[in-house]
C-alpha positions in Angstrom: -69.1 176.4 228.5 -70.0 179.7 230.1 -69.4 182.8 227.9 -68.7 180.4 225.0 -69.1 183.1 222.4 -66.7 185.6 224.0 -64.2 182.8 224.5 -64.4 181.8 220.9 -63.9 185.5 219.8 -60.8 185.8 221.9 -59.4 182.5 220.6 -60.0 183.6 217.0 -58.5 187.0 217.6 -55.4 185.3 219.0 -55.2 183.0 216.0 -55.3 186.0 213.6 -52.6 187.9 215.6 -50.3 184.9 215.5 -51.0 184.2 211.8 -50.1 187.8 210.9 -46.9 187.8 212.9 -48.3 190.5 215.3 -47.2 188.3 218.3 -44.7 185.5 218.8 -44.3 182.8 221.3 -46.3 183.5 224.4 -46.4 187.3 223.8 -49.4 189.5 223.5 -52.8 189.3 225.3 -56.5 189.8 224.6 -59.4 190.5 227.0 -63.1 191.2 226.9 -65.4 192.9 229.4 -67.9 190.4 230.8 -69.7 192.5 233.4 -69.0 195.6 235.4 -67.0 193.5 237.7 -65.5 190.7 235.5 -63.3 190.4 232.5 -62.1 187.4 230.4 -58.4 187.4 229.6 -55.7 185.2 228.1 -53.4 183.4 230.5 -49.8 184.2 231.1 -47.2 182.7 228.7 -49.4 180.6 226.4 -48.7 180.7 222.7 -51.6 182.7 221.1 -51.5 180.5 218.0 -52.5 177.5 220.0 -54.7 178.8 222.8 -58.0 177.1 223.6 -61.3 178.5 224.9 -60.8 176.6 228.2 -57.4 178.3 228.7 -58.9 181.7 229.2 -59.2 183.2 232.7 -62.1 185.0 234.3 -60.7 187.8 236.5 -62.2 190.5 238.7 -61.6 194.2 238.2 -58.9 194.1 240.9 -56.9 191.7 238.7 -57.4 188.5 240.6 -58.5 185.3 238.8 -61.8 183.9 240.0 -60.2 180.5 239.9 -57.1 180.8 242.1 -55.5 177.9 240.2 -55.3 179.9 237.0 -52.8 182.7 236.2 -53.9 185.8 234.4 -51.8 187.7 231.7 -48.9 189.6 233.1 -50.3 192.7 231.4 -53.7 192.6 233.1 -53.0 196.0 234.7 -53.0 197.6 231.2 -56.3 196.0 230.3 -58.0 197.0 233.5 -56.7 200.6 233.1 -58.4 200.8 229.7 -61.7 199.4 231.1 -61.7 201.8 234.1 -61.0 204.8 231.9 -63.2 204.0 229.0 -66.7 202.7 230.0 -67.5 202.2 226.3 -64.5 199.8 225.8 -65.6 196.2 225.4 -62.3 194.6 224.5 -58.5 195.2 224.6 -55.8 193.7 222.4 -52.1 194.1 223.2 -49.5 192.9 220.6 -46.0 193.6 219.4 -46.4 194.7 215.7 -42.9 194.8 214.3 -43.0 198.0 212.1 -45.0 199.9 214.7 -42.6 199.1 217.5 -39.6 199.7 215.3 -40.8 203.3 214.7 -40.9 203.9 218.5 -37.4 202.5 218.8 -36.3 205.1 216.3 -38.0 207.8 218.3 -40.6 208.4 215.6 -44.1 209.3 216.6 -47.1 207.8 215.0 -49.3 210.8 215.8 -48.6 212.7 212.5 -51.1 211.5 210.0 -49.6 210.5 206.6 -52.5 208.5 205.3 -56.2 209.4 205.2 -57.1 205.8 206.1 -55.2 206.1 209.3 -57.1 209.1 210.4 -60.4 207.4 209.7 -59.7 204.0 211.2 -57.2 204.8 213.9 -57.5 208.4 214.8 -54.5 210.0 216.6 -52.0 207.4 217.8 -49.9 208.6 220.7 -46.8 206.9 222.1 -46.6 206.6 225.9 -43.5 207.1 227.9 -41.3 204.0 228.4 -42.2 202.1 231.5 -41.3 198.5 232.6 -43.7 196.0 231.2 -46.4 194.8 233.6 -45.7 197.8 235.9 -48.2 200.1 237.6 -46.5 203.0 235.9 -47.1 201.5 232.4 -50.8 200.8 233.1 -51.3 204.3 234.5 -49.9 205.9 231.4 -51.9 203.7 229.0 -55.0 204.4 231.0 -54.4 208.2 230.8 -54.0 208.0 227.0 -57.0 205.6 226.6 -59.4 208.3 227.7 -59.1 210.0 224.3 -57.5 207.3 222.0 -58.5 203.9 220.7 -54.9 203.0 219.7 -51.9 203.6 221.8 -48.2 202.7 221.3 -46.1 201.8 224.3 -42.5 202.9 223.7 -40.2 199.9 223.0 -43.0 197.5 224.0 -46.0 197.3 221.7 -49.5 198.4 220.9 -52.8 198.6 222.8 -56.0 198.7 220.8 -59.5 199.2 222.2 -62.8 198.2 220.6 -66.4 197.3 221.3 -65.4 193.6 220.8 -62.1 191.7 220.1 -62.6 191.9 216.3 -62.8 195.7 216.3 -59.8 196.0 218.5 -57.9 193.5 216.2 -58.9 195.4 213.1 -57.4 198.5 214.6 -54.2 196.6 215.4 -54.0 195.3 211.8 -54.6 198.7 210.4 -52.0 200.2 212.7 -49.3 197.8 211.5 -50.2 198.3 207.8 -49.9 202.1 208.2 -46.6 201.7 210.0 -45.2 199.5 207.3 -46.1 202.1 204.7 -44.5 205.0 206.7 -41.4 202.9 207.4 -41.0 202.1 203.7 -41.6 205.7 202.7 -38.9 206.9 205.0 -36.4 204.6 203.2 -37.2 206.5 200.0 -37.5 210.1 201.2 -38.9 212.2 204.0 -42.7 211.9 203.8 -44.9 214.9 204.6 -47.9 214.5 206.9 -51.4 215.5 205.8 -52.3 219.2 206.3 -54.2 220.0 209.5 -57.2 221.1 207.5 -57.4 217.8 205.7 -57.0 215.8 208.9 -59.9 217.8 210.4 -62.1 217.0 207.3 -61.2 213.3 207.7 -62.1 213.3 211.4 -65.5 214.7 210.5 -66.0 211.8 208.0 -64.8 209.3 210.6 -67.3 210.7 213.2 -70.1 209.6 210.9 -68.7 206.1 210.3 -68.9 203.0 212.4 -65.2 202.7 213.4 
């Protein structure tokens, strides 16, 4: 099967997302860049815990499936916006991590850094303005934020994580949700204080020398 390795990587990423409860039912989507003109992406509405390599769809950079009998993910515009704005991006993962989305529902930004690990592994995590899922407006906002960020929250909707491959993007998604769960738990106990700006800058320097 053509691009068998990339198909296998997407399927395994989907399996991990489903197993960790980061998506449910047919939600979420994963893609990889194949060439300058093509991407490989999950189809619309298929449960990610049971997706197969042959279910994946090759699509052009204008969002059309190469095989017209197949249907691409409804969020393909978001994926394409990331690839267009970040030439170094090799894969995109979109999921609905519960704690992370809950924080956006409460109007709480994920940009303040509370944990050193979040600075190193995630960097700054902005929350985009609410826009209708699958809309051009949503994709444009994500694309704008993707220029300077590897992890983006979409208000009331979910997370978009970029990486050189699906596993890097997934690791960022997993780290995001772990961080959000800690912040959410801390807020039930008291009002946590973010890291000082000087410490955040030191951590960014450390991160710059690491392979994240």
